C-alpha positions in Angstrom: -18.5 -10.3 -144.9 -20.5 -12.1 -147.6 -18.8 -13.2 -150.8 -20.7 -14.4 -153.9 -20.5 -18.1 -154.9 -21.9 -17.3 -158.3 -22.0 -13.9 -160.1 -24.6 -13.0 -162.7 -23.3 -11.0 -165.6 -23.7 -10.1 -169.3 -21.1 -11.6 -171.6 -20.1 -11.7 -175.3 -19.7 -15.4 -176.0 -18.2 -15.1 -179.5 -17.3 -12.5 -182.1 -20.2 -10.7 -183.8 -22.7 -12.1 -181.3 -25.0 -10.2 -178.9 -24.2 -10.3 -175.2 -26.2 -12.7 -173.3 -26.9 -13.5 -169.6 -23.9 -15.4 -168.1 -23.0 -16.7 -164.7 -19.6 -17.7 -163.3 -18.1 -18.9 -160.1 -15.4 -16.4 -158.8 -13.9 -18.8 -156.3 -12.6 -17.8 -152.9 -11.9 -14.1 -152.4 -8.2 -13.4 -152.5 -6.4 -12.1 -149.4 -5.9 -8.6 -150.9 -9.1 -8.5 -153.0 -12.2 -6.5 -152.6 -15.7 -7.5 -153.9 -17.9 -4.7 -155.1 -21.6 -4.7 -155.7 -22.1 -2.9 -159.0 -24.6 0.0 -159.0 -23.6 1.7 -162.2 -21.0 1.0 -164.9 -19.9 3.2 -167.8 -19.7 1.8 -171.3 -16.4 2.8 -172.9 -15.2 2.4 -176.5 -12.5 0.1 -175.1 -15.3 -2.3 -174.1 -16.4 -2.3 -177.8 -12.8 -2.8 -178.9 -12.4 -5.9 -176.8 -15.9 -7.4 -177.4 -15.7 -6.7 -181.2 -12.1 -8.0 -181.5 -10.7 -4.7 -182.7 -7.5 -5.2 -180.7 -7.1 -8.8 -181.8 -8.8 -12.1 -181.0 -10.6 -11.9 -177.6 -10.7 -14.7 -175.0 -14.4 -15.3 -174.9 -16.6 -15.1 -172.9 -15.9 -11.4 -172.4 -17.6 -9.6 -169.5 -16.9 -6.0 -170.2 -17.3 -2.9 -168.0 -14.4 -1.0 -166.5 -16.0 2.2 -165.2 -17.6 0.7 -162.2 -19.3 2.5 -159.3 -20.5 0.3 -156.5 -20.3 -0.6 -152.8 -17.8 -2.8 -151.0 -19.5 -6.0 -149.9 -16.5 -8.1 -148.9 -12.8 -7.6 -148.1 -10.0 -10.0 -148.0 -8.0 -10.1 -144.7 -5.1 -8.2 -146.2 -7.1 -5.6 -148.1 -6.2 -2.0 -147.0 -7.8 1.4 -146.8 -11.4 0.3 -147.4 -14.4 -0.6 -145.3 -17.7 -2.5 -145.9 -20.4 -0.4 -147.4 -18.0 2.2 -148.8 -18.8 3.5 -152.3 -15.8 3.0 -154.6 -14.9 3.1 -158.3 -13.0 0.6 -160.4 -11.4 1.6 -163.7 -9.2 0.0 -166.4 -6.9 -1.8 -163.9 -7.9 -4.5 -161.4 -4.5 -5.8 -160.3 -0.8 -5.1 -160.4 2.1 -7.1 -159.0 3.2 -4.4 -156.4 6.8 -5.5 -156.7 8.2 -4.5 -160.2 9.9 -1.2 -160.9 6.8 0.6 -162.2 4.8 -0.5 -159.2 7.4 0.5 -156.7 7.9 3.9 -158.5 4.2 4.8 -158.2 3.2 3.8 -161.7 1.4 0.5 -161.2 -0.7 1.2 -164.4 2.6 0.3 -166.2 3.0 -3.1 -164.5 3.8 -5.8 -167.1 1.9 -8.3 -164.9 -1.0 -5.9 -164.5 -4.6 -7.2 -164.8 -6.9 -5.1 -167.0 -10.5 -5.3 -165.6 -11.9 -6.7 -168.9 -9.0 -8.7 -170.4 -8.4 -12.0 -168.7 -10.8 -10.9 -166.0 -14.5 -10.5 -165.7 -15.6 -6.8 -165.5 -18.4 -4.7 -164.3 -21.3 -5.7 -166.7 -22.3 -7.8 -163.7 -23.9 -7.7 -160.3 -20.5 -7.9 -158.6 -16.8 -7.5 -159.6 -13.6 -8.2 -157.8 -10.2 -6.4 -157.8 -7.1 -5.8 -155.8 -7.8 -3.3 -153.1 -5.3 -0.8 -154.6 -7.5 -0.2 -157.6 -10.8 0.3 -155.7 -10.8 4.1 -155.3 -13.2 5.8 -152.8 -15.7 8.1 -154.4 -15.8 11.6 -152.9 -19.0 12.9 -151.5 -19.2 15.7 -154.0 -19.6 13.3 -157.0 -23.0 11.9 -158.1 -22.5 8.1 -158.2 -24.9 7.8 -161.1 -22.7 9.7 -163.4 -19.2 9.3 -161.9 -18.3 6.0 -163.6 -16.8 7.4 -166.8 -14.3 9.4 -164.7 -12.7 6.1 -163.7 -11.4 5.5 -167.3 -12.1 8.4 -169.6 -11.6 11.0 -166.9 -8.3 9.9 -165.6 -7.0 9.2 -169.1 -7.3 12.8 -170.1 -6.4 14.2 -166.6 -3.2 12.3 -166.0 -1.2 14.2 -168.7 -1.8 17.4 -166.8 -0.1 15.9 -163.8 2.6 13.9 -165.5 3.8 16.5 -168.0 3.7 19.5 -165.6 1.0 21.4 -167.5 0.8 24.9 -165.9 -2.3 27.1 -165.6 -0.5 29.6 -167.9 -0.2 27.0 -170.7 -2.3 27.0 -173.9 -3.8 23.5 -174.4 -5.6 22.2 -177.5 -8.0 19.3 -177.4 -8.7 17.3 -180.5 -12.2 15.7 -180.6 -15.3 16.7 -178.7 -16.5 13.2 -177.7 -16.4 10.8 -174.8 -12.8 11.8 -173.8 -12.6 15.2 -175.3 -15.7 16.7 -173.5 -14.0 15.8 -170.2 -10.6 17.1 -171.3 -12.1 20.5 -172.1 -13.6 20.7 -168.6 -10.4 19.6 -166.9 -8.2 22.0 -169.0 -10.4 25.0 -168.3 -10.6 24.2 -164.5 -6.8 23.7 -164.5 -6.5 27.4 -165.6 -5.3 26.9 -169.1 -6.3 28.8 -172.3 -8.2 26.0 -174.1 -8.6 25.5 -177.8 -11.0 22.8 -179.1 -10.3 21.2 -182.5 -13.3 19.7 -184.2 -14.3 18.7 -187.7 -18.0 19.2 -186.8 -19.2 22.7 -186.8 -22.4 21.5 -185.0 -20.2 21.0 -181.8 -18.9 24.5 -181.6 -21.4 25.8 -179.1 -21.1 22.7 -177.0 -17.3 23.0 -176.9 -17.6 26.5 -175.7 -20.1 25.5 -173.0 -17.7 22.7 -171.9 -14.8 25.0 -171.3 -13.1 25.9 -174.6 -12.1 29.5 -175.1 -11.7 29.0 -178.8 -13.0 26.5 -181.3 -11.1 25.7 -184.5 -12.1 23.6 -187.4 -9.4 20.9 -187.8 -10.1 20.8 -191.6 -9.8 24.6 -192.1 -6.2 25.1 -193.4 -6.4 28.9 -192.7 -7.6 28.5 -189.1 -4.9 25.9 -188.4 -2.2 28.2 -189.9 -3.3 31.0 -187.6 -2.4 28.8 -184.6 1.1 28.1 -185.7 3.5 28.0 -182.8 1.0 28.8 -180.1 0.0 25.7 -178.1 2.0 24.0 -175.3 0.1 20.7 -175.5 -2.3 19.3 -178.0 -4.2 16.4 -176.5 -5.5 14.0 -179.2 -8.6 12.1 -177.8 -9.8 10.5 -181.1 -8.9 7.2 -182.7 -8.8 8.3 -186.3 -5.9 9.5 -188.5 -5.4 13.3 -188.7 -3.3 15.9 -190.5 -0.3 15.4 -188.2 1.8 18.0 -190.0 -0.9 20.7 -189.4 -1.3 19.7 -185.7 2.4 19.7 -185.1 2.6 23.2 -186.6 0.4 24.5 -183.8 2.9 23.6 -181.1 5.1 26.2 -179.5 8.7 25.4 -178.8 8.9 22.6 -176.3 5.3 21.7 -177.1 3.9 18.3 -176.9 1.5 16.3 -179.2 0.0 13.8 -176.8 -2.2 10.8 -177.7 -4.7 9.0 -175.6 -6.7 7.6 -178.5 -5.6 4.3 -180.1 -4.9 5.0 -183.7 -5.7 2.4 -186.4 -2.5 3.0 -188.4 1.0 4.2 -187.8 1.3 8.0 -187.8 3.8 10.0 -189.8 5.7 12.8 -188.1 8.5 14.8 -189.7 11.7 15.0 -187.7 12.6 18.6 -188.6 9.8 20.3 -186.7 10.4 18.0 -183.7 14.1 18.8 -183.6 13.9 22.4 -184.5 11.3 23.3 -181.9 12.4 20.6 -179.3 8.9 19.3 -179.5 7.6 15.9 -178.4 5.1 13.2 -179.4 3.9 11.0 -176.6 1.1 8.9 -175.4 -0.3 7.5 -172.1 -2.7 4.9 -170.8 -4.9 5.2 -167.7 -3.4 6.8 -164.6 -2.0 5.5 -161.4 -4.2 5.1 -158.3 -2.8 8.4 -157.0 -3.8 10.0 -160.3 -7.3 8.6 -160.0 -7.7 9.9 -156.4 -6.4 13.4 -157.4 -8.7 13.4 -160.5 -11.7 12.5 -158.5 -11.1 15.2 -155.8 -10.4 17.8 -158.5 -13.6 16.8 -160.3 -15.6 17.1 -157.1 -14.1 20.4 -156.3 -14.7 22.0 -159.7 -18.1 20.3 -160.5 -16.6 18.4 -163.5 -18.8 15.6 -164.7 -19.4 13.6 -167.8 -22.4 14.2 -170.0 -24.2 10.8 -169.8 -27.0 8.8 -171.2 -28.4 5.9 -169.1 -29.5 2.4 -170.1 -30.6 -0.4 -167.7 -27.9 -3.1 -167.9 -30.5 -5.5 -169.2 -30.5 -3.4 -172.4 -26.7 -3.7 -172.8 -27.1 -4.8 -176.5 -29.0 -1.6 -177.3 -26.4 0.4 -175.5 -23.6 -1.3 -177.4 -25.3 -0.6 -180.7 -25.9 3.0 -179.7 -22.2 3.4 -179.1 -21.2 1.5 -182.3 -23.4 3.9 -184.3 -21.6 6.9 -182.9 -24.8 8.3 -181.2 -23.5 8.5 -177.6 -23.6 12.0 -176.2 -21.1 11.6 -174.7 -20.8 8.7 -172.3 -23.2 5.8 -171.8 -23.8 4.5 -168.3 -25.5 1.2 -167.4 -27.6 1.0 -164.3 -27.5 -2.5 -162.8 -31.0 -4.0 -162.7 -30.4 -7.6 -161.8 -33.4 -9.1 -160.0 -32.6 -9.9 -156.4 -32.0 -13.6 -155.9 
């Protein structure tokens, strides 16, 4: 077992500044911690949100990166279920208390003392990253490690609602947004067995949406097309972080239908009580999934050949990758390949 005494990384040192090379001393490895040598790390919009202060003032320096694929290089004496050299993935969470009600009920992602990988903790834009053993998920053989990183955040975020809200193969599911989250949600929904409707405001994405698993593609700005869907869908999964015509989307829900949010909206949403009550409909949201959700999602993705559509940058070009994502040019997930020179 060899732990790092100093870890090289890329960090944002202040708001509106480029990321720069950064080194930090991680200290002794915790008894229940695992140290992972980073091979690939997805770049998620949440990394941008933290680096750019979109969610409030950040505690700089910020080392982003929470879609890590790498190999276990060190284990604390009380770490469980892992072995040296094993390929694992690390997502949004790096720690949880293991003693609160959410943790004990199998929902450690809800732990109030939980440690997000990139908030108050140095993430995977680095040569190594540490986490509690629970959150280091083994990567199945059937997944290509070069492209699997986005599954650890984007993938489980859109997959968990299928598990947690008892979505059945006979259900009709709508997906709003054909982007970093939405293109994965379409694949999962199709493989789950659902009839899948993609909502997009961009006609240019119609053919892609169909290739990714949609049975139908509807323009979210076409009032007639939206009206034709009235009362048909059992769940509408909103993967975007922009304000929408909530009344029109709610109208597409069948009785007992659910409008579910996984994108962080910039403003409060307005929803009329009448359609909720009259149709016994729900509006809900969810963060990342539990470790069990992650394991199930990875196995499901491997079995059904589900993978993100990725663009790769060497980690040394992280600033270019961040600008690419800021400009909305990513199609559809960016992955950074670690290229630190060997010391």
